[in-house]
N, CA, C and O atoms as a GROMACS GRO file, in nm:
protein
  364
    1UNK      N    1  10.889   8.430  17.596
    1UNK     CA    2  10.903   8.565  17.546
    1UNK      C    3  10.867   8.573  17.397
    1UNK      O    4  10.794   8.663  17.355
    2UNK      N    5  10.918   8.479  17.319
    2UNK     CA    6  10.889   8.480  17.177
    2UNK      C    7  10.742   8.453  17.150
    2UNK      O    8  10.687   8.501  17.051
    3UNK      N    9  10.679   8.377  17.234
    3UNK     CA   10  10.538   8.347  17.214
    3UNK      C   11  10.452   8.472  17.234
    3UNK      O   12  10.352   8.490  17.164
    4UNK      N   13  10.489   8.557  17.330
    4UNK     CA   14  10.415   8.681  17.351
    4UNK      C   15  10.424   8.773  17.230
    4UNK      O   16  10.326   8.835  17.189
    5UNK      N   17  10.544   8.780  17.172
    5UNK     CA   18  10.563   8.863  17.053
    5UNK      C   19  10.483   8.806  16.937
    5UNK      O   20  10.420   8.880  16.862
    6UNK      N   21  10.486   8.674  16.922
    6UNK     CA   22  10.411   8.609  16.814
    6UNK      C   23  10.261   8.631  16.829
    6UNK      O   24  10.194   8.662  16.731
    7UNK      N   25  10.208   8.617  16.952
    7UNK     CA   26  10.064   8.639  16.974
    7UNK      C   27  10.024   8.784  16.950
    7UNK      O   28   9.919   8.809  16.890
    8UNK      N   29  10.102   8.878  16.993
    8UNK     CA   30  10.069   9.019  16.974
    8UNK      C   31  10.079   9.057  16.826
    8UNK      O   32  10.000   9.138  16.778
    9UNK      N   33  10.175   9.000  16.756
    9UNK     CA   34  10.188   9.028  16.612
    9UNK      C   35  10.070   8.970  16.537
    9UNK      O   36  10.016   9.034  16.446
   10UNK      N   37  10.029   8.850  16.573
   10UNK     CA   38   9.915   8.786  16.509
   10UNK      C   39   9.788   8.866  16.535
   10UNK      O   40   9.708   8.886  16.443
   11UNK      N   41   9.769   8.912  16.655
   11UNK     CA   42   9.650   8.992  16.689
   11UNK      C   43   9.650   9.123  16.611
   11UNK      O   44   9.546   9.167  16.564
   12UNK      N   45   9.766   9.185  16.597
   12UNK     CA   46   9.776   9.311  16.522
   12UNK      C   47   9.744   9.288  16.374
   12UNK      O   48   9.675   9.370  16.313
   13UNK      N   49   9.792   9.180  16.318
   13UNK     CA   50   9.765   9.149  16.178
   13UNK      C   51   9.615   9.123  16.158
   13UNK      O   52   9.558   9.168  16.059
   14UNK      N   53   9.552   9.052  16.250
   14UNK     CA   54   9.409   9.025  16.240
   14UNK      C   55   9.329   9.154  16.247
   14UNK      O   56   9.233   9.172  16.172
   15UNK      N   57   9.366   9.244  16.336
   15UNK     CA   58   9.296   9.373  16.349
   15UNK      C   59   9.311   9.454  16.221
   15UNK      O   60   9.215   9.515  16.174
   16UNK      N   61   9.430   9.455  16.163
   16UNK     CA   62   9.453   9.530  16.039
   16UNK      C   63   9.370   9.471  15.926
   16UNK      O   64   9.312   9.546  15.846
   17UNK      N   65   9.363   9.339  15.917
   17UNK     CA   66   9.282   9.274  15.814
   17UNK      C   67   9.134   9.307  15.831
   17UNK      O   68   9.065   9.333  15.733
   18UNK      N   69   9.085   9.305  15.955
   18UNK     CA   70   8.944   9.338  15.980
   18UNK      C   71   8.912   9.482  15.942
   18UNK      O   72   8.808   9.510  15.884
   19UNK      N   73   9.001   9.573  15.975
   19UNK     CA   74   8.982   9.714  15.938
   19UNK      C   75   8.980   9.728  15.786
   19UNK      O   76   8.898   9.802  15.732
   20UNK      N   77   9.070   9.659  15.717
   20UNK     CA   78   9.074   9.666  15.571
   20UNK      C   79   8.945   9.612  15.510
   20UNK      O   80   8.896   9.669  15.412
   21UNK      N   81   8.890   9.505  15.565
   21UNK     CA   82   8.766   9.449  15.513
   21UNK      C   83   8.650   9.546  15.532
   21UNK      O   84   8.569   9.564  15.442
   22UNK      N   85   8.641   9.609  15.648
   22UNK     CA   86   8.533   9.706  15.675
   22UNK      C   87   8.544   9.825  15.580
   22UNK      O   88   8.444   9.868  15.524
   23UNK      N   89   8.664   9.878  15.562
   23UNK     CA   90   8.683   9.991  15.471
   23UNK      C   91   8.646   9.952  15.329
   23UNK      O   92   8.584  10.031  15.259
   24UNK      N   93   8.682   9.834  15.285
   24UNK     CA   94   8.650   9.786  15.152
   24UNK      C   95   8.499   9.776  15.132
   24UNK      O   96   8.447   9.819  15.028
   25UNK      N   97   8.428   9.720  15.228
   25UNK     CA   98   8.283   9.704  15.216
   25UNK      C   99   8.214   9.840  15.211
   25UNK      O  100   8.122   9.859  15.131
   26UNK      N  101   8.257   9.934  15.293
   26UNK     CA  102   8.197  10.067  15.293
   26UNK      C  103   8.223  10.137  15.159
   26UNK      O  104   8.132  10.200  15.105
   27UNK      N  105   8.343  10.126  15.106
   27UNK     CA  106   8.375  10.189  14.979
   27UNK      C  107   8.298  10.128  14.863
   27UNK      O  108   8.258  10.200  14.772
   28UNK      N  109   8.277   9.999  14.864
   28UNK     CA  110   8.201   9.934  14.757
   28UNK      C  111   8.058   9.988  14.754
   28UNK      O  112   8.004  10.013  14.646
   29UNK      N  113   7.995  10.005  14.870
   29UNK     CA  114   7.859  10.058  14.875
   29UNK      C  115   7.854  10.200  14.818
   29UNK      O  116   7.764  10.233  14.741
   30UNK      N  117   7.952  10.284  14.856
   30UNK     CA  118   7.956  10.421  14.805
   30UNK      C  119   7.981  10.425  14.656
   30UNK      O  120   7.923  10.508  14.586
   31UNK      N  121   8.067  10.337  14.606
   31UNK     CA  122   8.095  10.334  14.463
   31UNK      C  123   7.973  10.292  14.382
   31UNK      O  124   7.950  10.344  14.273
   32UNK      N  125   7.895  10.200  14.435
   32UNK     CA  126   7.772  10.158  14.366
   32UNK      C  127   7.672  10.273  14.358
   32UNK      O  128   7.611  10.295  14.254
   33UNK      N  129   7.657  10.347  14.468
   33UNK     CA  130   7.566  10.462  14.469
   33UNK      C  131   7.613  10.568  14.371
   33UNK      O  132   7.533  10.624  14.296
   34UNK      N  133   7.743  10.595  14.372
   34UNK     CA  134   7.799  10.697  14.284
   34UNK      C  135   7.784  10.656  14.137
   34UNK      O  136   7.752  10.739  14.052
   35UNK      N  137   7.807  10.530  14.106
   35UNK     CA  138   7.794  10.481  13.969
   35UNK      C  139   7.650  10.496  13.920
   35UNK      O  140   7.627  10.538  13.807
   36UNK      N  141   7.554  10.462  14.004
   36UNK     CA  142   7.412  10.475  13.968
   36UNK      C  143   7.374  10.622  13.948
   36UNK      O  144   7.298  10.655  13.857
   37UNK      N  145   7.426  10.711  14.034
   37UNK     CA  146   7.398  10.854  14.025
   37UNK      C  147   7.444  10.909  13.890
   37UNK      O  148   7.369  10.978  13.821
   38UNK      N  149   7.568  10.878  13.852
   38UNK     CA  150   7.620  10.930  13.725
   38UNK      C  151   7.554  10.864  13.605
   38UNK      O  152   7.539  10.927  13.500
   39UNK      N  153   7.512  10.738  13.619
   39UNK     CA  154   7.441  10.671  13.510
   39UNK      C  155   7.308  10.744  13.484
   39UNK      O  156   7.272  10.766  13.368
   40UNK      N  157   7.237  10.780  13.590
   40UNK     CA  158   7.111  10.854  13.576
   40UNK      C  159   7.134  10.991  13.513
   40UNK      O  160   7.056  11.034  13.427
   41UNK      N  161   7.240  11.059  13.554
   41UNK     CA  162   7.270  11.191  13.498
   41UNK      C  163   7.295  11.180  13.349
   41UNK      O  164   7.240  11.258  13.272
   42UNK      N  165   7.376  11.086  13.307
   42UNK     CA  166   7.416  11.077  13.167
   42UNK      C  167   7.302  11.028  13.079
   42UNK      O  168   7.302  11.054  12.959
   43UNK      N  169   7.207  10.957  13.136
   43UNK     CA  170   7.090  10.916  13.058
   43UNK      C  171   6.989  11.028  13.044
   43UNK      O  172   6.912  11.031  12.948
   44UNK      N  173   6.988  11.122  13.139
   44UNK     CA  174   6.888  11.229  13.139
   44UNK      C  175   6.938  11.359  13.078
   44UNK      O  176   6.869  11.461  13.088
   45UNK      N  177   7.054  11.358  13.015
   45UNK     CA  178   7.104  11.480  12.950
   45UNK      C  179   7.024  11.502  12.822
   45UNK      O  180   7.020  11.417  12.733
   46UNK      N  181   6.960  11.619  12.815
   46UNK     CA  182   6.881  11.655  12.698
   46UNK      C  183   6.911  11.801  12.663
   46UNK      O  184   6.960  11.876  12.747
   47UNK      N  185   6.880  11.840  12.542
   47UNK     CA  186   6.898  11.978  12.499
   47UNK      C  187   6.810  12.068  12.586
   47UNK      O  188   6.692  12.038  12.607
   48UNK      N  189   6.868  12.177  12.636
   48UNK     CA  190   6.793  12.272  12.719
   48UNK      C  191   6.808  12.248  12.868
   48UNK      O  192   6.761  12.329  12.948
   49UNK      N  193   6.871  12.138  12.907
   49UNK     CA  194   6.889  12.107  13.049
   49UNK      C  195   7.001  12.192  13.107
   49UNK      O  196   7.108  12.202  13.047
   50UNK      N  197   6.978  12.251  13.223
   50UNK     CA  198   7.084  12.326  13.292
   50UNK      C  199   7.168  12.226  13.371
   50UNK      O  200   7.115  12.141  13.442
   51UNK      N  201   7.303  12.238  13.357
   51UNK     CA  202   7.392  12.143  13.421
   51UNK      C  203   7.513  12.214  13.482
   51UNK      O  204   7.542  12.330  13.453
   52UNK      N  205   7.583  12.140  13.567
   52UNK     CA  206   7.711  12.184  13.621
   52UNK      C  207   7.816  12.084  13.575
   52UNK      O  208   7.794  11.963  13.579
   53UNK      N  209   7.930  12.137  13.531
   53UNK     CA  210   8.039  12.053  13.484
   53UNK      C  211   8.142  12.039  13.598
   53UNK      O  212   8.142  12.118  13.692
   54UNK      N  213   8.229  11.939  13.588
   54UNK     CA  214   8.329  11.908  13.690
   54UNK      C  215   8.400  12.029  13.750
   54UNK      O  216   8.412  12.038  13.872
   55UNK      N  217   8.446  12.120  13.668
   55UNK     CA  218   8.525  12.232  13.718
   55UNK      C  219   8.441  12.350  13.763
   55UNK      O  220   8.495  12.459  13.783
   56UNK      N  221   8.310  12.331  13.779
   56UNK     CA  222   8.225  12.436  13.834
   56UNK      C  223   8.159  12.526  13.732
   56UNK      O  224   8.097  12.625  13.770
   57UNK      N  225   8.171  12.494  13.605
   57UNK     CA  226   8.107  12.575  13.501
   57UNK      C  227   7.960  12.535  13.491
   57UNK      O  228   7.926  12.416  13.484
   58UNK      N  229   7.873  12.636  13.491
   58UNK     CA  230   7.730  12.614  13.476
   58UNK      C  231   7.689  12.655  13.335
   58UNK      O  232   7.743  12.750  13.279
   59UNK      N  233   7.594  12.583  13.280
   59UNK     CA  234   7.546  12.620  13.148
   59UNK      C  235   7.425  12.538  13.110
   59UNK      O  236   7.375  12.456  13.187
   60UNK      N  237   7.378  12.563  12.987
   60UNK     CA  238   7.261  12.493  12.934
   60UNK      C  239   7.307  12.410  12.815
   60UNK      O  240   7.384  12.458  12.732
   61UNK      N  241   7.259  12.287  12.806
   61UNK     CA  242   7.297  12.197  12.698
   61UNK      C  243   7.241  12.249  12.566
   61UNK      O  244   7.120  12.268  12.552
   62UNK      N  245   7.330  12.272  12.468
   62UNK     CA  246   7.288  12.318  12.336
   62UNK      C  247   7.270  12.201  12.241
   62UNK      O  248   7.179  12.201  12.158
   63UNK      N  249   7.356  12.100  12.252
   63UNK     CA  250   7.341  11.979  12.171
   63UNK      C  251   7.411  11.864  12.240
   63UNK      O  252   7.505  11.884  12.317
   64UNK      N  253   7.365  11.742  12.212
   64UNK     CA  254   7.420  11.622  12.272
   64UNK      C  255   7.476  11.534  12.162
   64UNK      O  256   7.406  11.499  12.067
   65UNK      N  257   7.603  11.498  12.174
   65UNK     CA  258   7.667  11.406  12.081
   65UNK      C  259   7.695  11.276  12.154
   65UNK      O  260   7.656  11.259  12.269
   66UNK      N  261   7.762  11.184  12.087
   66UNK     CA  262   7.787  11.053  12.148
   66UNK      C  263   7.874  11.063  12.274
   66UNK      O  264   7.839  11.007  12.378
   67UNK      N  265   7.986  11.134  12.266
   67UNK     CA  266   8.077  11.144  12.380
   67UNK      C  267   8.091  11.286  12.434
   67UNK      O  268   8.153  11.307  12.538
   68UNK      N  269   8.034  11.384  12.365
   68UNK     CA  270   8.047  11.523  12.407
   68UNK      C  271   7.912  11.592  12.408
   68UNK      O  272   7.814  11.544  12.350
   69UNK      N  273   7.909  11.705  12.477
   69UNK     CA  274   7.792  11.792  12.472
   69UNK      C  275   7.841  11.934  12.445
   69UNK      O  276   7.950  11.971  12.487
   70UNK      N  277   7.759  12.012  12.377
   70UNK     CA  278   7.788  12.154  12.359
   70UNK      C  279   7.714  12.228  12.469
   70UNK      O  280   7.593  12.213  12.485
   71UNK      N  281   7.788  12.306  12.544
   71UNK     CA  282   7.735  12.374  12.662
   71UNK      C  283   7.734  12.524  12.637
   71UNK      O  284   7.839  12.583  12.611
   72UNK      N  285   7.616  12.586  12.646
   72UNK     CA  286   7.605  12.730  12.628
   72UNK      C  287   7.616  12.794  12.766
   72UNK      O  288   7.532  12.771  12.853
   73UNK      N  289   7.720  12.876  12.784
   73UNK     CA  290   7.742  12.942  12.913
   73UNK      C  291   7.675  13.080  12.912
   73UNK      O  292   7.621  13.122  12.809
   74UNK      N  293   7.678  13.148  13.024
   74UNK     CA  294   7.604  13.273  13.043
   74UNK      C  295   7.641  13.381  12.940
   74UNK      O  296   7.555  13.458  12.897
   75UNK      N  297   7.767  13.386  12.900
   75UNK     CA  298   7.810  13.489  12.806
   75UNK      C  299   7.762  13.460  12.663
   75UNK      O  300   7.781  13.543  12.574
   76UNK      N  301   7.701  13.344  12.641
   76UNK     CA  302   7.652  13.309  12.509
   76UNK      C  303   7.748  13.221  12.431
   76UNK      O  304   7.715  13.171  12.323
   77UNK      N  305   7.867  13.201  12.486
   77UNK     CA  306   7.967  13.117  12.420
   77UNK      C  307   7.927  12.971  12.435
   77UNK      O  308   7.880  12.930  12.541
   78UNK      N  309   7.947  12.894  12.330
   78UNK     CA  310   7.919  12.751  12.335
   78UNK      C  311   8.052  12.678  12.341
   78UNK      O  312   8.138  12.696  12.254
   79UNK      N  313   8.068  12.594  12.444
   79UNK     CA  314   8.190  12.516  12.459
   79UNK      C  315   8.157  12.368  12.449
   79UNK      O  316   8.047  12.324  12.486
   80UNK      N  317   8.251  12.292  12.400
   80UNK     CA  318   8.232  12.148  12.387
   80UNK      C  319   8.304  12.080  12.503
   80UNK      O  320   8.424  12.101  12.524
   81UNK      N  321   8.230  12.000  12.578
   81UNK     CA  322   8.287  11.927  12.691
   81UNK      C  323   8.246  11.780  12.683
   81UNK      O  324   8.150  11.745  12.614
   82UNK      N  325   8.320  11.698  12.752
   82UNK     CA  326   8.285  11.556  12.759
   82UNK      C  327   8.153  11.542  12.832
   82UNK      O  328   8.130  11.610  12.932
   83UNK      N  329   8.068  11.455  12.784
   83UNK     CA  330   7.940  11.435  12.853
   83UNK      C  331   7.961  11.372  12.989
   83UNK      O  332   7.874  11.380  13.075
   84UNK      N  333   8.076  11.310  13.010
   84UNK     CA  334   8.106  11.248  13.139
   84UNK      C  335   8.161  11.349  13.240
   84UNK      O  336   8.184  11.314  13.356
   85UNK      N  337   8.182  11.474  13.196
   85UNK     CA  338   8.224  11.580  13.286
   85UNK      C  339   8.105  11.644  13.356
   85UNK      O  340   8.122  11.720  13.451
   86UNK      N  341   7.985  11.615  13.310
   86UNK     CA  342   7.864  11.669  13.372
   86UNK      C  343   7.843  11.599  13.506
   86UNK      O  344   7.830  11.477  13.512
   87UNK      N  345   7.840  11.677  13.614
   87UNK     CA  346   7.829  11.620  13.747
   87UNK      C  347   7.693  11.641  13.812
   87UNK      O  348   7.656  11.567  13.904
   88UNK      N  349   7.618  11.740  13.765
   88UNK     CA  350   7.491  11.769  13.830
   88UNK      C  351   7.394  11.829  13.731
   88UNK      O  352   7.431  11.912  13.648
   89UNK      N  353   7.269  11.787  13.739
   89UNK     CA  354   7.163  11.849  13.662
   89UNK      C  355   7.093  11.948  13.755
   89UNK      O  356   7.047  11.911  13.863
   90UNK      N  357   7.085  12.074  13.711
   90UNK     CA  358   7.025  12.179  13.792
   90UNK      C  359   6.876  12.183  13.761
   90UNK      O  360   6.837  12.193  13.645
   91UNK      N  361   6.794  12.175  13.864
   91UNK     CA  362   6.647  12.177  13.846
   91UNK      C  363   6.597  12.318  13.839
   91UNK      O  364   6.477  12.341  13.824
   0.00000   0.00000   0.00000
C-alpha cells in the first residue's frame, strides 16, 4: 500500500517538474524577444518620432535626454516622461 502512494507521489512530482521546465523555457524565449523589441525602440527614439507611452498617451518626441524624453501631445503641452515608458513607435 505504501509503495503505491510513494510511486504515485513520485510520478506527480516528476510531472510538476516537467511542466515547470516547459513553462520556464517558453517564458525565457518570450523575454528575449521582448528585451530585443524594447532595445530597438529605445535606440530609435529621435526628435519628431510619433510614439505611444505605457499608459496610452500618444505624442511626438520634442527632445531626447539621457533618461527622459519630452513628449508633445495633441493639445500642444509638452510633458516629460521616462524614455523607458515608450512602448511603441508609430509609423
